[in-house]
N, C-alpha and C positions, 0 to 999 in steps of 0.2 A: 471375495473372488468367487465367481460362479463355478459350479461343479464342472470340471473338465476344462476350465479356462486357463490357458497357459500363462497369461499375464495378469498380475495383480495391479491395483491402482498405482502403486509406486512405479512399477514397470511402465505403465502407460504414460505417466508423467515424464519419465526419463526418455521414452520413445518420442513423445511429442517434442521434447527439447531437442533431441537429435534431428528430428525432421525440420524444426524451425531453423536450426543452425545450417543445415544442408541447403534449405531453400534460400536463405540469405546469402550463402556462399556462391551458389551457381545460378540463382534466379529461375530455377525450374521447380515444379511442384512435386512433392513426394507423397505417396499414399502407401500404407501397409495394411494387408489383410492377413490375419492369422486365424485359421479355422478350417473347417471341413470343406472339401472341394466336391462338387457334384459331378458325377460322370467319370469316365476314364480319361478323357482328354483334358489334362490339367492346363495345357497351354491355351486351349480354346476358352476354358473357364476364366483364366487370368486375363485374356484379351477382352472378354466380355466385360469383366469388372473395370478394366482400364478404359474401355470405350464409354463407360457410364460416368467417368469423372468430368468435372466442370470444364477443364481445358486439356483434353487428352493429348493434343499435339505437344504440349509443354509439360507433360507429366511423366513420372516414373512410378510404376506400381510394383511393389514387392509383395508376392503372395506366397505364404508358407502354410502348408498343411502338415503340422507336426506328426499327426497320427500316421499319415502315409509317407512321411519323410520326403516331401516334395517341395521344391522351391522354384518359383518362376519369377522372372523380372521382365516386365513389358515397358518399353519406352516409346514415347510419341515421336512423330516425325521431326519436330524441332530439336528434340533431345538427341536423336540419332546423328545429327550433324556434329555433335560435340562428343558423343560417347560411342565408342566402337563395341562390336560384339565381344572382342577379346577382353576389353576392360570390364564389361558386364560379367563375363565368365569368371574373371579373376575375383570380382566382388562376390559372386555366388559361391565360389570355392572357399573364400574366407568365411562367409556366413555359415556354410554347411559344416565347416571344420568346427566352428564354435557350437553349432547345434549338436554335433556328434558328441561334444563334451558336456552336453546338457545345459548349455547356456544360451537360451533363445534370445534374451534381451541383448546380451553382448554381441551376438551374431548379427542381429538387426542393426544395432548401432554401428558396428564396424562396416557392414555392407552399405548402409546409407552414407556414411562418411566417405567411403571409397568412391561410390558412384558420384557423389557431389564433387569430390576433388577432380575426378576425371572429366566431369561434365562442365566444369567451370571454364568459361571463355578465356582464352589466353590473352594476356596483355600484349598489344603490338605497338610498336613505335612507327609513327607516320612521318615521312619527310615533309 
């Protein structure tokens, strides 16, 4: 683990697994950035990261700066059709609760799972 790196190799593997499960569940792409944020506008920083993704319209970015205790979630246009702001806020609350307890990995896993669950298209019956 690099000096100051909040996630070790085992944590990264567990996080990758959580992302794969979420992506299979809801068919949207998830990305996580944990590290320092440049500048004062953390939302703008997270949005810039999100816009650099391969398919931003179908992506969810979770950005966490542990040092500044900042968490941002940016969703693409396609994702927003399935995921409300209230659902995102609930996931952020769950994550930050875990972060406050000193459990970064569990917070990320919980937030990813919640976002995927809410973003999953509903099964509908057609006549």
